[in-house]
C-alpha positions in Angstrom: 0.0 0.0 0.0 1.3 3.5 -0.8 1.0 6.8 1.0 2.4 10.3 0.8 4.0 12.3 3.6 2.1 15.5 3.9 3.8 17.3 6.8 5.5 17.0 10.2 3.3 16.7 13.3 3.4 20.3 14.6 1.8 22.8 16.9 1.9 26.5 17.1 5.3 26.6 18.8 6.8 23.2 18.1 7.6 20.7 15.3 8.0 17.0 16.0 10.6 16.1 13.4 10.3 12.4 13.9 6.5 12.3 13.6 4.8 12.7 10.2 1.2 13.0 8.9 0.7 10.5 6.0 -2.2 10.5 3.6 -2.8 6.9 2.6 -4.2 6.0 -0.9 -7.7 4.5 -0.6 -8.3 5.5 3.0 -10.9 8.3 3.3 -12.3 8.0 6.9 -11.2 7.8 10.5 -12.4 4.2 11.0 -10.3 2.9 8.2 -7.3 4.8 9.4 -7.6 3.4 12.9 -7.4 -0.1 11.3 -3.9 0.7 10.1 -2.4 1.4 13.5 0.8 -0.7 14.1 1.6 -1.1 10.4 5.2 -0.6 9.2 6.1 2.5 7.1 9.2 2.6 4.9 10.8 5.7 3.4 13.5 5.0 0.8 16.2 7.6 0.1 17.6 8.2 -3.3 20.7 6.2 -2.3 18.6 3.2 -1.3 18.7 3.6 2.4 15.5 2.6 4.2 14.1 4.4 7.2 11.4 2.5 9.0 8.6 3.8 11.2 5.2 2.7 12.6 1.7 4.1 12.3 0.7 5.2 15.8 -2.8 6.7 15.4 -5.3 8.3 13.1 -5.0 12.0 12.4 -8.2 13.9 11.8 -11.4 12.6 10.2 -10.4 12.2 6.6 -8.1 9.1 6.7 -4.7 10.6 7.5 -2.5 8.7 9.9 0.4 9.7 12.2 3.7 7.8 11.8 6.6 7.9 14.2 10.1 7.2 13.1 13.1 6.4 15.3 15.2 9.1 13.6 13.8 12.1 11.7 13.5 12.1 8.0 15.2 14.6 5.8 13.2 17.7 4.8 13.0 16.4 1.2 10.8 13.6 2.5 7.8 15.9 2.7 5.7 15.2 -0.4 7.5 11.9 -1.0 5.9 8.5 -1.3 6.2 5.8 1.4 5.4 2.1 1.4 3.0 0.8 4.1 3.0 -2.9 4.9 
């Protein structure tokens, strides 16, 4: 399953650079997003390195999810595709 990184998780005064909001293809409601909790998210760099994270919860009511990575992703990751399994 594919998804696209839309942004960091952020508030008015802080950015959580290891947590990302991901829009998943084919998921359009909160209930479907809740069913994805615990799945593995893989971001691949141009050099082939894989950075792995996990989906931790649903984000909003339109099917987006929040994924946490052990290390932060590079800034170029925003807008990039990720693989969800």
